[in-house]
C-alpha positions as CSV (number, residue, x, y, z in Angstrom):
1,M,195.5,18.6,34.1
2,K,196.9,15.1,33.7
3,P,194.5,12.2,33.6
4,V,194.5,9.8,36.5
5,T,193.2,6.4,36.0
6,F,191.8,3.9,38.9
7,Q,190.8,0.4,39.0
8,S,187.3,-1.0,39.5
9,T,188.9,-3.7,41.8
10,L,191.9,-2.9,44.1
11,D,194.1,-5.8,45.2
12,I,195.9,-5.3,48.6
13,Y,197.7,-8.6,48.7
14,D,200.9,-7.2,47.8
15,F,200.7,-4.6,50.5
16,C,200.1,-7.0,53.4
17,T,202.4,-8.5,55.7
18,D,203.5,-12.0,55.4
19,D,201.1,-13.2,58.3
20,V,198.1,-11.7,56.5
21,K,199.2,-12.8,53.1
22,S,199.3,-16.6,54.4
23,V,195.7,-16.1,55.5
24,L,194.7,-14.6,52.3
25,K,196.4,-17.0,50.2
26,V,194.2,-19.8,51.5
27,S,191.0,-18.1,50.2
28,R,192.7,-17.0,47.0
29,D,193.9,-20.7,46.2
30,K,190.3,-22.0,47.0
31,A,188.9,-19.4,44.7
32,M,191.2,-20.1,41.9
33,A,190.7,-23.9,42.3
34,E,186.9,-23.4,41.9
35,E,187.3,-21.2,38.9
36,E,189.6,-23.7,37.3
37,E,187.1,-26.5,38.1
38,R,184.3,-24.3,36.5
39,V,186.4,-23.7,33.6
40,A,187.4,-27.3,33.2
41,K,183.6,-28.5,33.4
42,R,182.9,-26.0,30.7
43,L,185.5,-27.1,28.5
44,K,184.5,-30.7,29.0
45,S,180.9,-29.9,28.1
46,L,182.1,-28.1,25.0
47,E,184.3,-31.0,24.1
48,D,181.3,-33.5,24.6
49,A,179.1,-31.5,22.5
50,E,181.8,-31.4,19.9
51,K,182.2,-35.1,19.9
52,E,178.5,-35.6,19.5
53,A,178.7,-33.1,16.6
54,D,181.5,-35.2,15.0
55,A,179.7,-38.5,15.5
56,D,176.6,-37.1,14.1
57,G,178.4,-36.0,11.0
58,D,180.0,-39.4,10.6
59,A,183.4,-38.0,11.4
60,K,185.0,-40.8,13.7
61,M,188.2,-41.0,15.3
62,T,190.9,-43.0,13.4
63,D,193.5,-45.3,15.2
64,N,196.1,-42.9,14.9
65,D,194.1,-40.3,16.9
66,A,193.5,-42.6,19.7
67,P,196.8,-42.6,21.3
68,S,197.2,-39.0,21.4
69,A,193.7,-38.6,22.8
70,M,194.6,-41.1,25.6
71,A,197.9,-39.4,26.4
72,K,196.1,-36.0,26.5
73,D,193.5,-37.4,29.1
74,E,196.5,-38.7,31.1
75,V,198.3,-35.6,31.2
76,G,195.3,-33.7,32.3
77,L,194.5,-36.1,35.0
78,E,198.2,-35.8,36.4
79,E,197.9,-32.0,36.3
80,K,194.5,-32.0,38.0
81,E,195.9,-34.3,40.9
82,A,199.1,-32.1,41.1
83,L,196.9,-29.0,41.5
84,A,194.5,-30.7,44.1
85,A,197.7,-31.6,46.1
86,A,199.0,-28.2,46.0
87,V,195.7,-26.5,46.9
88,A,195.3,-28.8,49.7
89,M,198.8,-28.1,50.9
90,S,198.5,-24.3,50.8
91,M,195.1,-24.4,52.5
92,G,196.4,-26.4,55.3
93,V,194.1,-29.4,54.5
94,E,195.0,-33.0,55.1
95,N,192.7,-35.7,54.0
96,G,189.9,-33.2,53.4
97,T,190.1,-31.8,57.0
98,P,191.6,-28.5,57.7
99,T,194.7,-28.8,59.9
100,S,194.3,-25.4,61.6
101,P,191.3,-22.9,61.6
102,L,191.8,-19.7,59.5
103,K,192.6,-16.7,61.5
104,P,190.5,-13.8,60.8
105,V,192.0,-11.0,58.6
106,G,190.3,-8.0,60.2
107,P,187.0,-7.0,61.7
108,G,184.0,-6.9,59.5
109,L,185.7,-8.7,56.6
110,P,183.9,-11.7,54.9
111,P,185.3,-15.3,56.1
112,E,186.5,-16.0,52.4
113,F,188.2,-12.6,52.0
114,Q,190.8,-12.7,49.3
115,G,192.2,-9.1,49.6
116,L,190.1,-7.7,46.9
117,Y,188.1,-4.4,47.3
118,E,185.6,-3.3,44.6
119,L,184.8,0.4,43.8
120,F,181.3,1.4,44.7
121,A,181.3,5.1,44.8
122,V,183.2,8.0,43.3
123,V,183.0,11.8,43.9
124,T,184.2,13.8,41.0
125,H,185.2,17.4,40.2
126,K,184.7,19.0,36.9
127,G,186.5,22.4,36.4
128,R,189.9,23.8,35.8
129,N,190.8,24.8,39.4
130,A,189.7,24.2,43.0
131,D,187.9,27.6,43.3
132,G,185.4,26.7,40.7
133,G,183.6,23.8,39.1
134,H,181.0,21.2,40.0
135,Y,181.1,18.2,42.1
136,M,179.1,15.1,41.3
137,S,178.8,11.6,42.7
138,W,178.6,8.0,41.0
139,V,177.3,5.1,43.1
140,K,177.0,1.7,42.4
141,S,173.6,0.0,43.0
142,D,173.1,-3.4,44.4
143,N,170.5,-4.1,41.6
144,K,171.7,-5.6,38.3
145,M,171.2,-3.9,35.1
146,E,168.6,-5.0,32.8
147,K,168.7,-5.5,29.1
148,K,166.1,-3.6,26.9
149,N,164.3,-7.0,26.5
150,G,164.0,-7.4,30.4
151,E,166.4,-10.2,30.8
152,E,169.1,-9.9,33.3
153,K,172.5,-9.2,32.0
154,G,175.6,-11.3,32.8
155,D,175.9,-14.4,34.8
156,G,175.4,-12.9,38.3
157,D,178.6,-11.5,39.0
158,D,179.0,-7.9,40.4
159,D,180.4,-6.2,37.0
160,D,176.9,-5.9,35.6
161,A,175.4,-3.9,38.7
162,C,173.8,-0.6,37.6
163,W,175.6,2.6,38.7
164,Y,173.8,6.1,39.1
165,V,175.1,9.5,38.7
166,F,173.9,12.1,41.3
167,N,174.2,15.7,39.5
168,D,172.6,18.1,42.0
169,D,168.8,17.1,42.1
170,E,169.1,15.0,38.8
171,V,169.8,11.1,39.2
172,S,170.2,9.1,36.2
173,P,171.7,5.5,35.4
174,C,175.0,5.1,33.8
175,E,177.3,2.2,32.7
176,K,180.6,0.9,34.6
177,E,182.6,2.1,31.8
178,D,181.4,5.7,32.2
179,V,182.7,5.6,35.8
180,L,186.1,4.3,34.7
181,K,186.5,7.1,32.4
182,L,186.5,9.6,35.2
183,K,190.0,10.2,35.1
184,G,190.1,13.9,34.3
185,G,192.2,15.8,31.7
186,G,191.0,19.0,30.2
187,D,187.4,19.9,31.3
188,W,186.1,16.4,32.0
189,H,185.3,15.0,35.4
190,M,188.2,14.1,37.7
191,S,188.0,11.4,40.3
192,Y,188.4,13.3,43.6
193,L,187.5,10.5,46.2
194,N,187.2,6.9,45.5
195,F,185.3,4.5,48.0
196,Y,186.1,0.7,47.9
197,R,184.6,-2.0,50.0
198,A,185.4,-5.6,50.5
199,K,184.5,-7.7,47.8
200,K,182.1,-10.6,48.6
């Protein structure tokens, strides 16, 4: 049998109508701006720590370095202002106030829905033909996996959620990587049904 791969996140944006895309784009742009802001803050804190380390090590900026550092800050400021203006325009925001309320994309979807669905369960078949073999299920838990020392893994995103494999009456934990390997080929488990839910 030929292996069939699947993704842990399903992005439906490209399959949507233009009306739905325009609504999804607002949330996607907002999330992208928040992520860029988070990364910029992280980079700034790393640069500040680097500057402190340089100051402590008696490595001081020369006069030749000063103009390039100032030019870099000016370019960064211009880029940030342009990005903020583009995000505001795409989100329909004028002077910090939304110009029109967002239309709901669909019933039961979160307000900030971006068109992303996360894999939360898989049913697999292991065997060479449909007349024989074994079915198992793999389900994502809402609980986070823990490291061996008891600390929570990751920084709170859903990628570190614990998965469980249900093999008849036996239930055991497994890793996300194990689930993504359920693509079949030979006598290995083949994903038979994948279940996705709106990503929060």
